[in-house]
PyMOL commands that place a pseudoatom at each C-alpha (Angstrom):
pseudoatom trace, name=CA, resn=MET, resi=1, chain=A, elem=C, hetatm=0, pos=[-34.357, 58.953, 27.995]
pseudoatom trace, name=CA, resn=ALA, resi=2, chain=A, elem=C, hetatm=0, pos=[-37.191, 60.609, 28.812]
pseudoatom trace, name=CA, resn=THR, resi=3, chain=A, elem=C, hetatm=0, pos=[-41.157, 60.151, 27.741]
pseudoatom trace, name=CA, resn=TYR, resi=4, chain=A, elem=C, hetatm=0, pos=[-43.812, 62.303, 29.138]
pseudoatom trace, name=CA, resn=THR, resi=5, chain=A, elem=C, hetatm=0, pos=[-47.813, 61.092, 28.471]
pseudoatom trace, name=CA, resn=PHE, resi=6, chain=A, elem=C, hetatm=0, pos=[-50.648, 63.357, 28.935]
pseudoatom trace, name=CA, resn=PRO, resi=7, chain=A, elem=C, hetatm=0, pos=[-53.922, 62.567, 29.986]
pseudoatom trace, name=CA, resn=ASN, resi=8, chain=A, elem=C, hetatm=0, pos=[-55.309, 62.867, 26.199]
pseudoatom trace, name=CA, resn=GLY, resi=9, chain=A, elem=C, hetatm=0, pos=[-53.021, 60.507, 24.929]
pseudoatom trace, name=CA, resn=ASN, resi=10, chain=A, elem=C, hetatm=0, pos=[-50.269, 62.767, 23.389]
pseudoatom trace, name=CA, resn=VAL, resi=11, chain=A, elem=C, hetatm=0, pos=[-46.883, 61.050, 23.825]
pseudoatom trace, name=CA, resn=TYR, resi=12, chain=A, elem=C, hetatm=0, pos=[-43.300, 63.121, 24.040]
pseudoatom trace, name=CA, resn=THR, resi=13, chain=A, elem=C, hetatm=0, pos=[-40.088, 61.530, 23.717]
pseudoatom trace, name=CA, resn=PHE, resi=14, chain=A, elem=C, hetatm=0, pos=[-36.466, 62.793, 24.370]
pseudoatom trace, name=CA, resn=SER, resi=15, chain=A, elem=C, hetatm=0, pos=[-33.313, 61.778, 24.042]
pseudoatom trace, name=CA, resn=PHE, resi=16, chain=A, elem=C, hetatm=0, pos=[-30.247, 63.488, 25.676]
pseudoatom trace, name=CA, resn=GLU, resi=17, chain=A, elem=C, hetatm=0, pos=[-27.221, 64.037, 24.740]
pseudoatom trace, name=CA, resn=LYS, resi=18, chain=A, elem=C, hetatm=0, pos=[-23.654, 66.066, 26.228]
pseudoatom trace, name=CA, resn=GLN, resi=19, chain=A, elem=C, hetatm=0, pos=[-22.293, 68.168, 23.591]
pseudoatom trace, name=CA, resn=SER, resi=20, chain=A, elem=C, hetatm=0, pos=[-17.859, 68.379, 23.035]
pseudoatom trace, name=CA, resn=ASN, resi=21, chain=A, elem=C, hetatm=0, pos=[-18.634, 71.687, 25.184]
pseudoatom trace, name=CA, resn=GLY, resi=22, chain=A, elem=C, hetatm=0, pos=[-19.875, 69.961, 28.122]
pseudoatom trace, name=CA, resn=THR, resi=23, chain=A, elem=C, hetatm=0, pos=[-23.671, 71.304, 27.563]
pseudoatom trace, name=CA, resn=ILE, resi=24, chain=A, elem=C, hetatm=0, pos=[-26.674, 68.555, 27.261]
pseudoatom trace, name=CA, resn=ARG, resi=25, chain=A, elem=C, hetatm=0, pos=[-29.089, 68.845, 24.583]
pseudoatom trace, name=CA, resn=ALA, resi=26, chain=A, elem=C, hetatm=0, pos=[-32.815, 67.951, 24.934]
pseudoatom trace, name=CA, resn=TYR, resi=27, chain=A, elem=C, hetatm=0, pos=[-33.437, 65.876, 21.081]
pseudoatom trace, name=CA, resn=ILE, resi=28, chain=A, elem=C, hetatm=0, pos=[-36.756, 65.696, 20.287]
pseudoatom trace, name=CA, resn=THR, resi=29, chain=A, elem=C, hetatm=0, pos=[-37.633, 61.929, 18.826]
pseudoatom trace, name=CA, resn=ASN, resi=30, chain=A, elem=C, hetatm=0, pos=[-41.198, 61.762, 19.487]
pseudoatom trace, name=CA, resn=MET, resi=31, chain=A, elem=C, hetatm=0, pos=[-44.053, 63.831, 19.416]
pseudoatom trace, name=CA, resn=PRO, resi=32, chain=A, elem=C, hetatm=0, pos=[-48.153, 64.698, 18.187]
pseudoatom trace, name=CA, resn=LEU, resi=33, chain=A, elem=C, hetatm=0, pos=[-47.974, 66.272, 15.089]
pseudoatom trace, name=CA, resn=TYR, resi=34, chain=A, elem=C, hetatm=0, pos=[-48.930, 69.991, 14.988]
pseudoatom trace, name=CA, resn=GLY, resi=35, chain=A, elem=C, hetatm=0, pos=[-51.805, 69.882, 13.309]
pseudoatom trace, name=CA, resn=SER, resi=36, chain=A, elem=C, hetatm=0, pos=[-53.566, 73.662, 12.449]
pseudoatom trace, name=CA, resn=ARG, resi=37, chain=A, elem=C, hetatm=0, pos=[-50.979, 75.154, 13.978]
pseudoatom trace, name=CA, resn=ASP, resi=38, chain=A, elem=C, hetatm=0, pos=[-47.497, 76.792, 13.061]
pseudoatom trace, name=CA, resn=THR, resi=39, chain=A, elem=C, hetatm=0, pos=[-44.591, 74.708, 12.800]
pseudoatom trace, name=CA, resn=ASN, resi=40, chain=A, elem=C, hetatm=0, pos=[-41.755, 76.580, 11.890]
pseudoatom trace, name=CA, resn=LEU, resi=41, chain=A, elem=C, hetatm=0, pos=[-39.313, 76.259, 14.601]
pseudoatom trace, name=CA, resn=VAL, resi=42, chain=A, elem=C, hetatm=0, pos=[-39.531, 80.190, 16.212]
pseudoatom trace, name=CA, resn=ALA, resi=43, chain=A, elem=C, hetatm=0, pos=[-43.450, 79.579, 16.810]
pseudoatom trace, name=CA, resn=THR, resi=44, chain=A, elem=C, hetatm=0, pos=[-42.556, 75.960, 18.193]
pseudoatom trace, name=CA, resn=HIS, resi=45, chain=A, elem=C, hetatm=0, pos=[-38.732, 76.629, 20.668]
pseudoatom trace, name=CA, resn=ARG, resi=46, chain=A, elem=C, hetatm=0, pos=[-36.669, 74.358, 18.441]
pseudoatom trace, name=CA, resn=HIS, resi=47, chain=A, elem=C, hetatm=0, pos=[-34.036, 74.286, 16.651]
pseudoatom trace, name=CA, resn=ALA, resi=48, chain=A, elem=C, hetatm=0, pos=[-32.774, 71.912, 14.099]
pseudoatom trace, name=CA, resn=ASP, resi=49, chain=A, elem=C, hetatm=0, pos=[-29.512, 69.977, 13.982]
pseudoatom trace, name=CA, resn=GLY, resi=50, chain=A, elem=C, hetatm=0, pos=[-29.320, 68.780, 10.265]
pseudoatom trace, name=CA, resn=GLN, resi=51, chain=A, elem=C, hetatm=0, pos=[-33.026, 66.673, 10.209]
pseudoatom trace, name=CA, resn=ARG, resi=52, chain=A, elem=C, hetatm=0, pos=[-33.169, 66.219, 13.843]
pseudoatom trace, name=CA, resn=HIS, resi=53, chain=A, elem=C, hetatm=0, pos=[-35.017, 68.390, 16.316]
pseudoatom trace, name=CA, resn=TYR, resi=54, chain=A, elem=C, hetatm=0, pos=[-33.931, 69.738, 20.561]
pseudoatom trace, name=CA, resn=VAL, resi=55, chain=A, elem=C, hetatm=0, pos=[-35.556, 71.787, 22.876]
pseudoatom trace, name=CA, resn=CYS, resi=56, chain=A, elem=C, hetatm=0, pos=[-34.403, 75.522, 22.009]
pseudoatom trace, name=CA, resn=TRP, resi=57, chain=A, elem=C, hetatm=0, pos=[-33.502, 77.100, 25.541]
pseudoatom trace, name=CA, resn=ASP, resi=58, chain=A, elem=C, hetatm=0, pos=[-31.242, 80.199, 26.410]
pseudoatom trace, name=CA, resn=THR, resi=59, chain=A, elem=C, hetatm=0, pos=[-29.672, 78.741, 29.027]
pseudoatom trace, name=CA, resn=PRO, resi=60, chain=A, elem=C, hetatm=0, pos=[-26.817, 76.360, 28.312]
pseudoatom trace, name=CA, resn=LEU, resi=61, chain=A, elem=C, hetatm=0, pos=[-28.031, 72.979, 30.595]
pseudoatom trace, name=CA, resn=TYR, resi=62, chain=A, elem=C, hetatm=0, pos=[-25.126, 71.207, 32.597]
pseudoatom trace, name=CA, resn=THR, resi=63, chain=A, elem=C, hetatm=0, pos=[-27.369, 68.534, 34.229]
pseudoatom trace, name=CA, resn=GLN, resi=64, chain=A, elem=C, hetatm=0, pos=[-29.931, 65.419, 33.506]
pseudoatom trace, name=CA, resn=ALA, resi=65, chain=A, elem=C, hetatm=0, pos=[-31.737, 66.787, 36.055]
pseudoatom trace, name=CA, resn=ASP, resi=66, chain=A, elem=C, hetatm=0, pos=[-31.813, 70.126, 34.391]
pseudoatom trace, name=CA, resn=ALA, resi=67, chain=A, elem=C, hetatm=0, pos=[-32.297, 68.982, 30.369]
pseudoatom trace, name=CA, resn=ASP, resi=68, chain=A, elem=C, hetatm=0, pos=[-35.239, 66.977, 32.132]
pseudoatom trace, name=CA, resn=ALA, resi=69, chain=A, elem=C, hetatm=0, pos=[-36.704, 69.586, 33.600]
pseudoatom trace, name=CA, resn=VAL, resi=70, chain=A, elem=C, hetatm=0, pos=[-36.224, 71.955, 30.276]
pseudoatom trace, name=CA, resn=ALA, resi=71, chain=A, elem=C, hetatm=0, pos=[-38.068, 69.060, 28.031]
pseudoatom trace, name=CA, resn=LYS, resi=72, chain=A, elem=C, hetatm=0, pos=[-40.682, 68.772, 30.654]
pseudoatom trace, name=CA, resn=GLY, resi=73, chain=A, elem=C, hetatm=0, pos=[-41.392, 71.888, 30.536]
pseudoatom trace, name=CA, resn=TRP, resi=74, chain=A, elem=C, hetatm=0, pos=[-40.878, 72.334, 26.518]
pseudoatom trace, name=CA, resn=ALA, resi=75, chain=A, elem=C, hetatm=0, pos=[-43.181, 69.268, 26.393]
pseudoatom trace, name=CA, resn=ARG, resi=76, chain=A, elem=C, hetatm=0, pos=[-45.990, 70.840, 28.395]
pseudoatom trace, name=CA, resn=ARG, resi=77, chain=A, elem=C, hetatm=0, pos=[-46.181, 73.810, 26.054]
pseudoatom trace, name=CA, resn=THR, resi=78, chain=A, elem=C, hetatm=0, pos=[-46.472, 72.328, 23.508]
pseudoatom trace, name=CA, resn=GLU, resi=79, chain=A, elem=C, hetatm=0, pos=[-49.452, 70.784, 24.038]
pseudoatom trace, name=CA, resn=ARG, resi=80, chain=A, elem=C, hetatm=0, pos=[-51.136, 73.915, 25.910]
pseudoatom trace, name=CA, resn=TYR, resi=81, chain=A, elem=C, hetatm=0, pos=[-50.169, 75.096, 21.839]
pseudoatom trace, name=CA, resn=ILE, resi=82, chain=A, elem=C, hetatm=0, pos=[-51.195, 72.179, 20.592]
pseudoatom trace, name=CA, resn=THR, resi=83, chain=A, elem=C, hetatm=0, pos=[-54.516, 71.637, 22.028]
pseudoatom trace, name=CA, resn=THR, resi=84, chain=A, elem=C, hetatm=0, pos=[-55.189, 75.616, 22.513]
pseudoatom trace, name=CA, resn=GLY, resi=85, chain=A, elem=C, hetatm=0, pos=[-53.380, 77.262, 20.255]
pseudoatom trace, name=CA, resn=LYS, resi=86, chain=A, elem=C, hetatm=0, pos=[-51.553, 79.634, 23.098]
pseudoatom trace, name=CA, resn=ARG, resi=87, chain=A, elem=C, hetatm=0, pos=[-47.990, 79.963, 21.960]
pseudoatom trace, name=CA, resn=PHE, resi=88, chain=A, elem=C, hetatm=0, pos=[-45.401, 79.172, 25.133]
pseudoatom trace, name=CA, resn=HIS, resi=89, chain=A, elem=C, hetatm=0, pos=[-45.380, 82.961, 26.619]
pseudoatom trace, name=CA, resn=GLU, resi=90, chain=A, elem=C, hetatm=0, pos=[-49.158, 83.274, 26.502]
for i in range(1, 90): cmd.bond("trace and resi %d" % i, "trace and resi %d" % (i + 1))
show_as sticks, trace
zoom trace
């Protein structure tokens, strides 16, 4: 588990789960609401696994350190998206 808290009080929590192929997924277990922002999976860089969401990343993650870095980066970009409306790649 990892938790990131931003100065405005927004909290993002992740669980890291090893998959059968040896990769690690960063599942989003808690985050603030998107408010008026688009919540579709492409815009928010998430994938769905049933009812759960995990961070969309294009390179396989094999270490906890790598998964943690990706989750932290996703949280920073998501926080910016929620507060300013700037997309991930802007």
